C-alpha positions as CSV (number, residue, x, y, z in Angstrom):
1,M,0.0,0.0,0.0
2,C,1.4,3.4,-0.9
3,A,2.3,5.6,2.0
4,Q,0.0,8.4,1.0
5,H,-3.0,5.9,1.2
6,R,-2.2,4.6,4.6
7,P,-4.2,5.9,7.6
8,T,-2.6,8.8,9.5
9,I,-2.7,9.7,13.2
10,V,-2.5,13.4,13.9
11,V,-0.7,14.2,17.1
12,G,-0.8,17.6,18.9
13,I,2.7,18.3,20.3
14,D,4.0,21.2,22.3
15,E,6.9,22.0,24.5
16,S,5.6,19.9,27.4
17,R,6.1,16.3,28.5
18,D,2.4,15.7,27.7
19,G,2.9,16.3,24.0
20,L,5.7,13.7,24.0
21,L,3.5,11.2,25.9
22,A,0.8,11.7,23.2
23,L,3.4,11.1,20.6
24,D,4.7,7.9,22.3
25,W,1.1,6.5,22.5
26,A,0.5,7.3,18.8
27,V,3.8,5.7,17.7
28,D,2.8,2.5,19.5
29,L,-0.5,2.3,17.7
30,A,0.9,3.4,14.4
31,A,3.6,0.7,14.6
32,R,1.0,-2.0,15.4
33,R,-1.2,-1.0,12.4
34,G,1.3,0.2,9.8
35,W,0.0,3.8,10.0
36,T,1.8,7.1,9.6
37,I,2.0,10.0,12.0
38,R,1.7,13.7,11.4
39,A,2.8,15.6,14.6
40,I,1.7,19.2,14.7
41,H,3.0,22.0,16.9
42,V,0.8,25.1,16.8
43,L,2.1,28.5,17.7
44,D,-1.0,29.9,19.4
45,E,-1.7,33.3,18.0
46,T,-4.3,33.8,20.7
47,R,-1.9,33.5,23.7
48,P,-0.7,36.7,25.3
49,T,2.9,37.4,24.7
50,H,5.3,37.9,27.6
51,P,8.8,39.3,27.5
52,L,11.4,36.5,27.3
53,P,14.5,36.3,29.4
54,A,17.6,37.7,27.8
55,T,19.1,34.2,27.6
56,S,16.1,32.7,25.8
57,G,15.6,32.6,22.0
58,P,12.4,33.5,20.1
59,D,9.4,31.2,20.7
60,D,9.4,29.9,17.2
61,G,8.5,26.3,17.9
62,T,11.9,25.0,17.1
63,E,12.4,23.4,20.5
64,A,9.1,21.5,20.3
65,L,9.9,20.1,16.9
66,E,13.4,19.1,17.9
67,D,12.1,17.3,21.0
68,A,9.6,15.4,18.9
69,A,12.3,14.5,16.3
70,D,14.6,13.2,19.1
71,E,11.7,11.2,20.6
72,L,10.9,9.6,17.2
73,E,14.5,8.8,16.7
74,R,14.7,7.2,20.2
75,L,11.6,5.1,19.4
76,G,13.0,4.1,16.0
77,F,9.9,5.3,14.2
78,T,10.4,6.9,10.7
79,D,6.9,7.1,9.2
80,A,6.3,10.5,10.6
81,T,6.2,14.1,9.6
82,L,6.6,17.2,11.8
83,D,4.6,20.3,11.1
84,L,4.7,23.8,12.5
85,R,1.5,25.9,12.2
86,L,0.3,29.3,13.4
87,G,-3.2,29.8,14.6
88,H,-5.7,28.6,17.1
89,P,-4.6,25.1,18.3
90,A,-8.0,23.5,18.4
91,E,-9.0,24.9,15.0
92,I,-5.7,23.8,13.4
93,L,-5.8,20.3,14.9
94,L,-9.4,19.7,14.1
95,A,-8.9,20.8,10.5
96,A,-5.8,18.7,10.1
97,S,-7.5,15.6,11.5
98,T,-10.6,15.8,9.3
99,D,-9.3,13.0,7.0
100,A,-7.1,11.3,9.6
101,A,-7.8,8.0,11.3
102,L,-7.2,9.4,14.8
103,L,-6.4,12.6,16.7
104,V,-4.2,12.2,19.8
105,I,-3.4,14.9,22.4
106,G,-2.0,15.1,25.9
107,R,-4.3,15.8,28.8
108,R,-2.4,18.9,29.7
109,G,0.1,21.0,27.9
110,A,2.0,24.2,27.6
111,G,0.9,25.1,24.1
112,G,-2.8,25.4,24.4
113,F,-3.9,21.9,23.7
114,A,-5.3,21.6,27.3
115,E,-8.3,23.7,26.1
116,L,-9.4,20.6,24.2
117,V,-9.9,19.0,27.6
118,V,-10.7,21.7,30.1
119,G,-12.8,23.8,27.8
120,S,-16.0,22.9,25.9
121,V,-15.1,19.3,25.2
122,S,-18.5,18.4,23.7
123,Q,-18.2,21.2,21.1
124,V,-14.6,20.5,20.2
125,C,-15.2,16.8,19.8
126,A,-18.4,17.4,17.9
127,A,-16.3,19.3,15.4
128,C,-14.1,16.2,15.2
129,A,-17.0,14.0,14.1
130,Q,-15.1,12.4,11.3
131,T,-12.4,11.0,13.5
132,A,-11.8,9.6,17.0
133,L,-10.0,11.4,19.7
134,V,-7.5,9.8,22.2
135,V,-6.4,11.8,25.2
136,V,-3.3,10.6,27.0
137,P,-3.0,11.5,30.7
138,D,0.2,12.7,32.3
139,T,0.0,9.6,34.5
140,W,0.5,7.2,31.6
141,K,4.0,5.7,31.6
142,P,5.1,4.2,28.3
143,G,7.2,1.1,28.4
144,E,5.8,0.0,31.8
145,H,4.0,-3.3,32.4
146,E,0.6,-3.4,30.6
147,F,-2.5,-4.7,32.3
148,G,-3.7,-6.5,29.2
149,L,-7.2,-5.0,29.6
150,V,-9.2,-2.7,27.4
151,A,-12.4,-1.3,28.9
152,V,-15.3,0.0,26.9
153,G,-18.5,1.8,28.0
154,V,-21.7,0.2,26.6
155,D,-24.9,2.2,26.5
156,G,-26.7,0.8,23.4
157,S,-26.3,4.0,21.3
158,P,-25.0,4.2,17.7
159,S,-21.8,5.8,18.9
160,G,-21.5,2.9,21.4
161,Q,-21.3,0.5,18.5
162,A,-18.4,2.5,17.0
163,A,-16.8,2.4,20.5
164,L,-17.2,-1.3,20.6
165,G,-15.6,-1.7,17.2
166,F,-12.7,0.4,18.3
167,A,-12.3,-1.5,21.6
168,F,-12.5,-4.9,20.0
169,E,-9.8,-3.9,17.5
170,A,-7.6,-2.5,20.2
171,A,-8.0,-5.6,22.4
172,A,-7.3,-7.9,19.4
173,E,-4.1,-6.2,18.4
174,R,-2.8,-6.1,22.0
175,G,-3.9,-9.7,22.9
176,A,-5.8,-8.0,25.7
177,E,-9.0,-8.9,27.5
178,L,-12.0,-6.7,26.8
179,L,-14.2,-5.5,29.7
180,L,-17.7,-4.4,28.7
181,I,-18.9,-1.8,31.3
182,H,-22.6,-0.9,31.5
183,V,-23.6,1.6,34.2
184,P,-27.4,1.0,34.8
185,D,-29.7,3.8,35.6
186,V,-31.1,2.6,38.9
187,P,-34.2,4.5,40.1
188,E,-33.7,6.4,43.3
189,S,-36.7,4.6,44.8
190,F,-34.8,1.3,44.6
191,P,-32.9,0.1,47.8
192,R,-29.2,0.3,47.8
193,P,-27.6,-2.6,45.8
194,G,-26.1,-4.1,49.0
195,L,-29.6,-4.7,50.4
196,W,-30.8,-7.0,47.6
197,T,-31.2,-10.7,48.7
198,D,-29.1,-11.6,45.7
199,P,-26.9,-8.7,44.6
200,D,-26.0,-10.5,41.4
201,D,-29.6,-10.7,40.3
202,A,-31.1,-7.2,41.1
203,P,-34.2,-6.2,39.2
204,W,-32.3,-4.0,36.8
205,H,-29.8,-6.8,35.9
206,R,-32.1,-8.4,33.3
207,D,-32.5,-5.1,31.4
208,A,-28.7,-4.5,31.6
209,R,-27.9,-8.0,30.3
210,R,-30.3,-7.6,27.5
211,L,-28.9,-4.2,26.5
212,V,-25.3,-5.4,26.5
213,G,-26.3,-8.6,24.7
214,E,-28.0,-6.7,21.9
215,A,-25.1,-4.2,21.6
216,L,-22.6,-7.0,21.5
217,A,-24.3,-8.9,18.7
218,G,-21.9,-9.7,15.9
219,W,-18.7,-8.4,17.4
220,P,-17.4,-11.7,18.9
221,D,-17.8,-13.3,15.5
222,K,-15.6,-10.5,14.0
223,H,-13.0,-10.9,16.7
224,P,-13.2,-14.6,17.8
225,D,-9.8,-14.4,19.6
226,V,-10.8,-11.6,22.0
227,V,-11.8,-12.8,25.4
228,F,-14.4,-10.5,27.0
229,R,-16.5,-10.2,30.1
230,T,-19.2,-7.9,31.4
231,H,-19.3,-5.5,34.4
232,Y,-22.5,-4.0,35.7
233,D,-22.1,-1.5,38.5
234,P,-24.6,1.2,39.4
235,G,-23.3,4.6,40.3
236,H,-22.0,7.6,38.5
237,P,-20.5,6.6,35.1
238,V,-17.4,8.8,35.6
239,Q,-16.6,7.1,38.9
240,V,-17.3,3.6,37.6
241,L,-15.3,4.0,34.4
242,A,-12.5,6.0,36.1
243,K,-12.1,3.2,38.8
244,Q,-11.8,0.6,36.1
245,S,-9.2,2.7,34.3
246,E,-6.8,2.1,37.1
247,Y,-6.4,-1.5,35.8
248,A,-6.8,-0.9,32.1
249,D,-4.5,0.1,29.2
250,L,-7.3,2.0,27.4
251,V,-10.8,3.2,28.1
252,V,-13.2,3.6,25.1
253,V,-16.5,5.5,25.1
254,G,-18.9,6.7,22.4
255,G,-18.8,10.3,21.4
256,L,-21.5,12.8,20.6
257,G,-24.3,11.4,18.6
258,R,-26.8,13.0,16.3
259,S,-29.8,12.4,18.6
260,E,-30.4,12.4,22.3
261,F,-27.7,12.1,24.9
262,T,-27.3,8.9,27.0
263,P,-25.1,8.6,30.1
264,L,-22.0,7.4,28.2
265,R,-22.2,9.8,25.4
266,L,-19.9,12.8,25.1
267,G,-20.9,15.4,27.6
268,S,-20.3,15.6,31.4
269,V,-19.3,11.9,31.5
270,S,-16.6,12.0,28.8
271,R,-15.5,15.4,30.1
272,G,-15.1,13.9,33.5
273,L,-13.2,10.9,32.2
274,L,-10.7,13.1,30.4
275,H,-9.8,14.6,33.8
276,H,-9.9,11.5,35.9
277,T,-8.9,8.4,34.0
278,A,-5.6,6.8,34.9
279,C,-5.0,5.5,31.4
280,P,-5.6,6.9,27.9
281,V,-9.2,7.4,26.9
282,A,-10.6,7.2,23.4
283,I,-13.8,9.0,22.4
284,V,-15.2,7.4,19.2
285,H,-18.1,8.8,17.1
286,S,-20.8,6.8,15.4
287,E,-19.4,8.0,12.0
288,V,-16.0,6.3,12.7
289,T,-15.4,2.9,11.2
290,V,-12.5,0.6,12.2
């Protein structure tokens, strides 16, 4: 396959460690799939300028690009291009990733990419509707022992199907177990889960099992080698998924759909996950195919 026809991962880099972590994660995935990488550093024209110390050179992006080049050399990855742009970081990255397979950013950064997380996440990711977004937290440590687990939120929505496809693919290529997490909406009038005679057969379990079973239909046949299990835990979706992220290599959730919101769609839940997951989190839209 010609290089220009191979899928590309767009990575937002800056002069922080977070940008390099995002680059490391993207390189790992690109190496697994034979994809290419386009790493972009954006000189943010909206940031206020401050006088630089006399010993400092101009803030022209050179340091960020050099650091990225050194990291790519250290990783031995050559299918990458480095790009320097001027403008608004979110606008530049979203425009660049329109035809990309994936957009990867760090959770925090010195160059403005943090606004993708701490700002209006739903609006930014809605503008990314043609691609998936992966946010790599500053707690992620490349090269350390992997847990061998991919977790995915299941809510029965169209974007949840895209998330399942992304998660199955990620689990298959890593040889990892897949954990299907459904956070049931338990009415406030119900007793606390611990008060049920059989906590494993609460009244809402039947509906939860049916929803997950219907969402799962077809995926095991496409990925017969992936071992999966289900997890039903009432509570707040952010807390449930964030807790599971402590033992996972990747958490996957569906993004903003074209119709109504559900608890695992992009919004307060995904926004909370971007702040609190211990591992990288992928937000996948219903338009994305894998």
